[in-house]
N, CA, C and O of each residue as an XYZ file, in Angstrom:
472
protein
N       0.820     -1.175      0.000
C       0.000      0.000      0.000
C       0.867      1.242      0.000
O       2.045      1.183      0.353
N       0.296      2.352     -0.389
C       0.995      3.632     -0.457
C       0.107      4.694      0.175
O      -1.083      4.781     -0.130
N       0.692      5.504      1.058
C      -0.043      6.561      1.753
C       0.394      7.924      1.236
O       1.587      8.208      1.132
N      -0.583      8.761      0.914
C      -0.347     10.181      0.658
C      -1.317     10.943      1.545
O      -2.512     10.650      1.570
N      -0.794     11.923      2.273
C      -1.615     12.760      3.130
C      -1.666     14.149      2.527
O      -0.631     14.787      2.334
N      -2.860     14.615      2.231
C      -3.037     15.964      1.714
C      -3.428     16.853      2.884
O      -4.349     16.533      3.636
N      -2.718     17.982      3.038
C      -2.854     18.837      4.213
C      -3.162     20.270      3.807
O      -2.536     20.830      2.907
N      -4.149     20.852      4.496
C      -4.489     22.260      4.345
C      -4.358     22.895      5.717
O      -5.125     22.578      6.626
N      -3.390     23.790      5.871
C      -3.144     24.428      7.163
C      -4.371     25.193      7.629
O      -5.110     25.752      6.818
N      -4.583     25.216      8.937
C      -5.741     25.900      9.520
C      -5.777     27.360      9.103
O      -6.860     27.900      8.879
N      -4.635     28.012      8.993
C      -4.586     29.430      8.631
C      -5.010     29.669      7.180
O      -5.380     30.787      6.823
N      -4.958     28.631      6.342
C      -5.332     28.761      4.933
C      -6.752     28.293      4.658
O      -7.239     28.430      3.536
N      -7.415     27.750      5.650
C      -8.726     27.145      5.469
C      -9.779     28.125      4.972
O     -10.682     27.728      4.236
N      -9.687     29.381      5.353
C     -10.706     30.347      4.958
C     -10.411     31.057      3.659
O     -11.259     31.803      3.170
N      -9.231     30.855      3.076
C      -8.850     31.548      1.847
C      -9.691     31.119      0.666
O     -10.166     29.985      0.606
N      -9.870     32.025     -0.266
C     -10.659     31.729     -1.457
C      -9.747     31.326     -2.610
O      -8.850     32.074     -2.997
N      -9.984     30.161     -3.141
C      -9.289     29.673     -4.326
C     -10.324     28.962     -5.175
O     -11.145     28.208     -4.652
N     -10.293     29.191     -6.470
C     -11.282     28.578     -7.354
C     -11.248     27.059     -7.236
O     -12.292     26.429     -7.065
N     -10.064     26.468     -7.324
C      -9.905     25.025     -7.183
C      -9.308     24.734     -5.809
O      -8.094     24.830     -5.623
N     -10.156     24.380     -4.851
C      -9.709     24.184     -3.476
C      -8.705     23.053     -3.336
O      -7.882     23.076     -2.420
N      -8.751     22.062     -4.222
C      -7.815     20.944     -4.106
C      -6.380     21.384     -4.341
O      -5.458     20.724     -3.861
N      -6.159     22.470     -5.060
C      -4.804     22.956     -5.307
C      -4.189     23.585     -4.069
O      -2.976     23.789     -4.021
N      -5.007     23.899     -3.059
C      -4.481     24.471     -1.823
C      -3.884     23.404     -0.916
O      -3.094     23.730     -0.030
N      -4.238     22.154     -1.112
C      -3.732     21.065     -0.272
C      -2.335     20.671     -0.714
O      -2.080     20.506     -1.907
N      -1.424     20.519      0.249
C      -0.053     20.104     -0.038
C       0.096     18.620      0.318
O      -0.438     18.180      1.337
N       0.817     17.836     -0.508
C       0.985     16.406     -0.212
C       2.113     16.148      0.795
O       3.184     16.751      0.725
N       1.843     15.252      1.712
C       2.812     14.802      2.716
C       2.645     13.296      2.860
O       1.866     12.679      2.134
N       3.368     12.715      3.786
C       3.215     11.295      4.069
C       2.766     11.145      5.518
O       1.587     11.327      5.821
N       3.696     10.816      6.419
C       3.324     10.557      7.814
C       3.712     11.693      8.754
O       3.468     11.605      9.957
N       4.308     12.750      8.229
C       4.670     13.919      9.046
C       3.964     15.137      8.473
O       4.203     15.539      7.334
N       3.080     15.719      9.296
C       2.261     16.847      8.887
C       2.757     18.071      9.656
O       2.932     17.997     10.872
N       2.989     19.198      8.972
C       3.647     20.325      9.632
C       2.851     21.045     10.714
O       3.458     21.696     11.565
N       1.539     20.962     10.724
C       0.764     21.684     11.732
C      -0.688     21.264     11.718
O      -1.051     20.249     11.123
N      -1.513     22.054     12.379
C      -2.930     21.737     12.483
C      -3.678     22.205     11.237
O      -3.241     23.115     10.532
N      -4.801     21.567     10.990
C      -5.624     21.905      9.837
C      -6.430     20.707      9.378
O      -6.719     19.805     10.165
N      -6.786     20.696      8.133
C      -7.592     19.631      7.542
C      -6.674     18.672      6.795
O      -5.776     19.108      6.075
N      -6.895     17.359      6.965
C      -6.115     16.361      6.238
C      -7.040     15.411      5.487
O      -8.170     15.145      5.898
N      -6.524     14.917      4.386
C      -7.190     13.846      3.643
C      -6.147     12.755      3.462
O      -5.155     12.950      2.760
N      -6.369     11.614      4.091
C      -5.479     10.468      3.923
C      -5.962      9.686      2.712
O      -7.141      9.345      2.615
N      -5.048      9.403      1.789
C      -5.364      8.613      0.607
C      -4.461      7.396      0.610
O      -3.235      7.511      0.619
N      -5.084      6.233      0.603
C      -4.342      4.977      0.618
C      -4.581      4.261     -0.702
O      -5.722      4.016     -1.095
N      -3.497      3.931     -1.375
C      -3.564      3.153     -2.613
C      -3.205      1.720     -2.283
O      -2.104      1.440     -1.809
N      -4.134      0.814     -2.534
C      -3.887     -0.609     -2.325
C      -3.220     -1.149     -3.585
O      -3.842     -1.234     -4.644
N      -1.967     -1.505     -3.459
C      -1.179     -1.906     -4.618
C      -1.473     -3.353     -5.059
O      -1.416     -3.666     -6.248
N      -1.780     -4.206     -4.115
C      -2.015     -5.625     -4.414
C      -3.497     -5.885     -4.702
O      -4.370     -5.392     -3.987
N      -3.770     -6.656     -5.743
C      -5.155     -6.979     -6.094
C      -5.859     -7.730     -4.962
O      -7.047     -7.518     -4.724
N      -5.131     -8.607     -4.264
C      -5.734     -9.365     -3.168
C      -6.295     -8.434     -2.099
O      -7.360     -8.705     -1.546
N      -5.602     -7.352     -1.803
C      -6.066     -6.402     -0.789
C      -7.323     -5.685     -1.250
O      -8.173     -5.346     -0.426
N      -7.458     -5.451     -2.531
C      -8.647     -4.773     -3.070
C      -9.898     -5.622     -2.934
O     -11.009     -5.100     -2.851
N      -9.708     -6.952     -2.912
C     -10.840     -7.864     -2.830
C     -11.306     -8.109     -1.393
O     -12.380     -8.670     -1.173
N     -10.503     -7.691     -0.422
C     -10.876     -7.834      0.989
C     -11.643     -6.603      1.452
O     -11.501     -5.526      0.873
N     -12.439     -6.756      2.474
C     -13.021     -5.585      3.115
C     -11.927     -4.885      3.904
O     -11.175     -5.535      4.630
N     -11.829     -3.570      3.772
C     -10.811     -2.811      4.484
C     -11.489     -1.688      5.258
O     -12.325     -0.964      4.716
N     -11.120     -1.549      6.534
C     -11.612     -0.458      7.384
C     -10.435      0.450      7.714
O      -9.296     -0.011      7.796
N     -10.706      1.738      7.904
C      -9.673      2.712      8.267
C     -10.117      3.415      9.545
O     -11.287      3.765      9.698
N      -9.173      3.618     10.457
C      -9.467      4.420     11.650
C      -8.324      5.407     11.878
O      -7.172      5.144     11.531
N      -8.675      6.548     12.469
C      -7.706      7.599     12.772
C      -7.893      7.986     14.229
O      -8.985      8.380     14.639
N      -6.828      7.873     15.005
C      -6.896      8.101     16.460
C      -5.767      9.017     16.894
O      -4.771      9.173     16.187
N      -5.932      9.625     18.071
C      -4.908     10.493     18.653
C      -4.444      9.898     19.974
O      -5.253      9.419     20.769
N      -3.126      9.933     20.201
C      -2.590      9.521     21.491
C      -2.778     10.669     22.479
O      -2.441     11.815     22.178
N      -3.316     10.359     23.660
C      -3.448     11.388     24.696
C      -2.161     11.451     25.516
O      -1.200     10.742     25.217
N      -2.137     12.289     26.542
C      -0.923     12.493     27.338
C      -0.498     11.241     28.100
O       0.653     11.142     28.526
N      -1.415     10.276     28.279
C      -1.103      9.024     28.976
C      -0.749      7.891     28.009
O      -0.516      6.755     28.423
N      -0.714      8.221     26.716
C      -0.380      7.201     25.721
C      -1.554      6.358     25.280
O      -1.366      5.361     24.582
N      -2.763      6.732     25.670
C      -3.965      6.002     25.272
C      -4.491      6.572     23.959
O      -4.358      7.767     23.694
N      -5.086      5.715     23.145
C      -5.641      6.150     21.864
C      -7.105      6.562     22.016
O      -7.902      5.878     22.658
N      -7.430      7.695     21.408
C      -8.820      8.162     21.355
C      -9.219      8.217     19.880
O      -8.594      8.926     19.091
N     -10.250      7.474     19.515
C     -10.707      7.418     18.132
C     -11.271      8.775     17.717
O     -12.104      9.353     18.416
N     -10.805      9.276     16.570
C     -11.304     10.542     16.039
C     -12.271     10.334     14.887
O     -13.285     11.023     14.779
N     -11.944      9.370     14.021
C     -12.801      9.120     12.864
C     -12.500      7.738     12.322
O     -11.378      7.243     12.430
N     -13.526      7.117     11.730
C     -13.304      5.818     11.096
C     -14.197      5.666      9.882
O     -15.264      6.271      9.781
N     -13.729      4.842      8.970
C     -14.501      4.453      7.795
C     -14.718      2.953      7.941
O     -13.755      2.192      8.024
N     -15.994      2.517      7.973
C     -16.259      1.089      8.165
C     -15.716      0.231      7.021
O     -15.416      0.717      5.931
N     -15.604     -1.049      7.313
C     -15.081     -2.023      6.349
C     -15.893     -1.992      5.061
O     -17.124     -1.992      5.081
N     -15.174     -1.966      3.939
C     -15.809     -1.995      2.634
C     -14.843     -2.529      1.594
O     -13.629     -2.532      1.800
N     -15.388     -2.978      0.483
C     -14.597     -3.471     -0.635
C     -14.214     -2.266     -1.508
O     -15.040     -1.387     -1.756
N     -12.978     -2.233     -1.963
C     -12.483     -1.108     -2.761
C     -11.831     -1.630     -4.038
O     -10.605     -1.690     -4.125
N     -12.651     -2.015     -5.042
C     -12.101     -2.617     -6.255
C     -11.173     -1.685     -7.031
O     -10.297     -2.157     -7.756
N     -11.349     -0.380     -6.893
C     -10.473      0.577     -7.561
C      -9.142      0.751     -6.850
O      -8.203      1.317     -7.409
N      -9.061      0.261     -5.607
C      -7.814      0.289     -4.869
C      -7.502      1.575     -4.142
O      -6.389      1.731     -3.641
N      -8.455      2.518     -4.063
C      -8.195      3.792     -3.389
C      -9.178      3.973     -2.241
O     -10.389      3.842     -2.415
N      -8.634      4.278     -1.061
C      -9.436      4.565      0.121
C      -9.081      5.966      0.599
O      -7.928      6.382      0.487
N     -10.049      6.693      1.126
C      -9.760      8.012      1.676
C     -10.453      8.179      3.024
O     -11.490      7.575      3.298
N      -9.851      9.008      3.843
C     -10.422      9.411      5.123
C     -10.008     10.859      5.330
O      -8.820     11.178      5.289
N     -10.990     11.746      5.554
C     -10.653     13.139      5.823
C     -11.002     13.462      7.267
O     -11.978     12.951      7.816
N     -10.186     14.322      7.873
C     -10.389     14.659      9.279
C      -9.736     15.997      9.605
O      -8.687     16.334      9.056
N     -10.364     16.760     10.504
C      -9.679     17.957     10.990
C      -8.698     17.567     12.090
O      -8.975     16.672     12.888
N      -7.557     18.239     12.128
C      -6.588     18.022     13.200
C      -6.443     19.345     13.935
O      -5.942     20.325     13.383
N      -6.886     19.361     15.186
C      -6.900     20.588     15.971
C      -5.675     20.754     16.859
O      -5.387     21.862     17.310
N      -4.945     19.659     17.119
C      -3.817     19.710     18.047
C      -2.591     19.038     17.451
O      -2.694     18.073     16.693
N      -1.439     19.565     17.809
C      -0.184     18.915     17.455
C      -0.039     17.666     18.314
O      -0.610     17.594     19.402
N       0.710     16.693     17.841
C       0.931     15.503     18.644
C       1.091     14.253     17.809
O       1.375     14.302     16.612
N       0.896     13.113     18.489
C       1.061     11.804     17.857
C      -0.324     11.210     17.577
O      -1.217     11.228     18.424
N      -0.462     10.692     16.373
C      -1.715     10.096     15.926
C      -1.411      8.714     15.349
O      -0.251      8.342     15.171
N      -2.476      7.964     15.061
C      -2.314      6.643     14.466
C      -3.385      6.444     13.405
O      -4.577      6.593     13.671
N      -2.944      6.105     12.199
C      -3.841      5.714     11.115
C      -3.727      4.201     11.002
O      -2.628      3.663     10.869
N      -4.863      3.519     11.057
C      -4.853      2.057     11.087
C      -5.760      1.499      9.992
O      -6.897      1.941      9.826
N      -5.244      0.530      9.256
C      -6.023     -0.209      8.271
C      -6.234     -1.612      8.794
O      -5.302     -2.249      9.283
N      -7.459     -2.092      8.690
C      -7.794     -3.453      9.107
C      -8.368     -4.190      7.904
O      -9.349     -3.750      7.304
N      -7.748     -5.312      7.557
C      -8.145     -6.095      6.389
C      -9.009     -7.278      6.806
O      -8.704     -7.977      7.772
N     -10.091     -7.492      6.063
C     -10.980     -8.615      6.360
C     -11.539     -8.494      7.764
O     -11.990     -7.422      8.169
N     -11.510     -9.601      8.513
C     -12.011     -9.591      9.890
C     -10.941     -9.188     10.894
O     -11.208     -9.133     12.094
N      -9.739     -8.907     10.418
C      -8.616     -8.460     11.260
C      -8.473     -9.336     12.502
O      -8.438     -8.844     13.629
N      -8.392    -10.647     12.267
C      -8.299    -11.612     13.367
C      -6.904    -11.687     13.974
O      -6.749    -12.108     15.120
N      -5.893    -11.285     13.219
C      -4.532    -11.340     13.745
C      -3.819    -10.019     13.466
O      -4.307     -9.174     12.715
N      -2.673     -9.868     14.080
C      -1.874     -8.661     13.894
C      -1.428     -8.518     12.431
O      -1.212     -7.404     11.953
N      -1.293     -9.644     11.728
C      -0.905     -9.617     10.320
C      -1.985     -9.011      9.424
O      -1.716     -8.661      8.275
N      -3.210     -8.887      9.948
C      -4.334     -8.356      9.184
C      -4.513     -6.857      9.366
O      -5.499     -6.289      8.898
N      -3.567     -6.210     10.044
C      -3.655     -4.769     10.259
C      -2.332     -4.088      9.892
O      -1.255     -4.679      9.972
N      -2.457     -2.843      9.494
C      -1.290     -1.991      9.262
C      -1.501     -0.738     10.100
O      -2.526     -0.068      9.981
N      -0.520     -0.426     10.951
C      -0.599      0.762     11.786
C       0.483      1.742     11.330
O       1.661      1.398     11.235
N       0.048      2.969     11.054
C       0.962      4.001     10.570
C       0.963      5.178     11.558
O      -0.037      5.888     11.662
N       2.056      5.390     12.276
C       2.136      6.556     13.148
C       2.137      7.830     12.305
O       2.806      7.904     11.275
N       1.388      8.819     12.752
C       1.299     10.115     12.083
C       1.747     11.171     13.084
O       1.205     11.251     14.186
N       2.725     11.975     12.710
C       3.234     13.047     13.581
C       2.738     14.384     13.057
O       2.866     14.686     11.871
N       2.171     15.178     13.951
C       1.651     16.493     13.562
C       2.411     17.585     14.309
O       2.411     17.635     15.539
N       3.055     18.454     13.541
C       3.745     19.605     14.109
C       4.966     19.278     14.933
O       5.340     20.059     15.808
N       5.597     18.150     14.684
C       6.761     17.746     15.468
C       7.911     17.383     14.563
O       8.983     17.016     15.044
């Protein structure tokens, strides 16, 4: 799989641009600050496209516990592209998680640490 994170800084959110998608800058797992993000995951393997895949986005709190911010339920993605958009209000450590099929084992999940403003 391949991750691209599109980021729009909070300070730019109110600006007027005819094509709003051109305001988003591409990143991977390190985002420079707070604002709106769109995570785009490309499933490279055909086998993964045929499985149900769920996405969740969580934030680590000061005690190291995860708090779920947003999730996309399990679904089939024959085109191989999944997206999840979310506002990020605070700098810190986050986790983007993909769960394949019934996610019965650790091998059925991919966890991607996301760093914001660090």
